[in-house]
N, C-alpha and C positions, 0 to 999 in steps of 0.2 A: 312777045312774053312766054311763048313755047320753048323759043332757043335757049332764050335764060334758063328756065328749068330743066333744060337740057344740059346746058353744061354744068350748072351747080351740081345736076346728079352723077356727072360723069366725074367731076372732082370730088365726090365722094367715093368712088368707087375704088373696090380693094388693086390695088396695084398688080399687074404680073409677074410672078417672080419665076425667074430664069434659072437654070443650075449653070452656076460659073464654074470657072475649067482649072481643074488642078493645078498645083503647081509643076512646073516643070521638073522637078525633085521628088514629085510623089512616087513614093514605091505602090505594087499593085497591095490590095488587101487582101489579106488571107480568105479563100473562100472556106466555106461551112456550111453544114446543113444543121437544121436546129427543129427538132420536135416540140411545136406549140403546145400548149396547155390545153387545147382543144383534139389535141391527138394528130392533128396533119403536121406535116413535114415544110419545112421552106428551106430552101437554097438561098444563102444570101446573094450571091452574083445575080441571080434573076431579078434582086430588089433592085441593087444599084447599075444595071442594065437599063431600067425606067428611069431614074431617078435618083438624088443622093439618098444617101443613108444616116441616121444618128443611132448608134450599138449604143445601148444604157445597159450595163454590167451591176445588174443588182440581187441583194437577197429579201426577201420578207421580214429578216431579222436584223439589218442593216438601221440605227436610226438615224444615220444621215439622209441614207437613201428614201425613207419613210417621210422627212422633213419635208422633199422637196419634192416628191412624186404629185402631189397633186398639180403643184403648178410647171413641171414636166408632160403632165399630160394633159394639160391646157393646152402648154405650147405644141405638143403635136395634134390637137386638134385644129389650132389656128391654121396650121401651115399645111392641113389636109393634103390636097394630090399633088401639091410641091416637093413634098418631101416624106420619106418613111421615117419613121421608127418603129424599131427592135430592141426587144427587152431581154436580157439573156440572165439569167440567175445562175447559179451553183450553189453546191451545200447546201440545199435548202431542201424544204419538203412543198411538194407537189401541192396537197391543202392548204399547206399555209401560203401558199403564193398567188392559189388563186385568192384564197381570202383576203390577201394583199392589192392583187389586182382590182379586184370590186371595190375595196374598200377607200379607194384612191382615185376612182373613174378611169381607170386605164383601159381605152380603148384600141389603143396600138396591140399588136402582136407580143408574145411573152412565151419564151420557151425556158425550159430547163436541162441545161449543159451538164447532166449528172456527172459524167467522169472529167470536168472540168476541162476537157480537150481545145475548145475554144477559147476558155480565161487563158490557158495558155500560149495557144496560137497569136493572141494579142496583147501576152504580159499580165494581164490581169493579174494580179496577187488576191486582193481585197475589194470589197466594194466601198463605196460605189466608184466607178468608172466611165466616162464618156468617150466616143469615139466616133470623127468624125469623119465619113467616106464618100469621096465624089461620085457624080454619075460617072458610069464607067469603071467605077470599079478603084480609082488610086485610094491611096491612104493619106488624108489630107491632114490630121491634127488628132490627138489624144490627151486625157487629163486623168490622170490616176487621182482617186479621189472625189469626181466628177466636177462638176459646175454649179453653181449658183445658177439658178434659171432664167434670170434678167441676164447671167453673164452668156448663159448657151444661146440664148437668144442672137445674141452678139456677135457669138463666134459663127451660127450657122449664116446670118447673114455677112460675116466678113469673109467666108470660106465657102461655103457652098451656094450661095442663092444670092442673084443680083436681080435688082427690079429695072 
């Protein structure tokens, strides 16, 4: 009986996810430093050294961003230690951005790219946009206009993680 209970419980466990190798044609992702809303600074290459990264380019005033953010924040929580999400805002006000983050339950790090230098490195002209970076720093895929959360989840599984 105990063996059956163990097998049933093991079948219900969340599968371990591993980083997927970047395609051989992938180029190095541009590195950058970003000042986060809490005042600390983060270096992107330190993030993707540890695990794959999803870069979300947003603003507090973007209605498309706002419509998708609750579900994207939920995805970030679900992937936990397997994947890092990082929000990069530009052309925004720090106070409005903090309110946006709070209102949408965003628990991943978000920073303000005042000079839009990071946005230019990634050829982002307007929000939203999503960029996937494989563990190790290879630029895998990007979507101007962003992605619906369900499609983002599918693309993460296709390009960044394997079970």
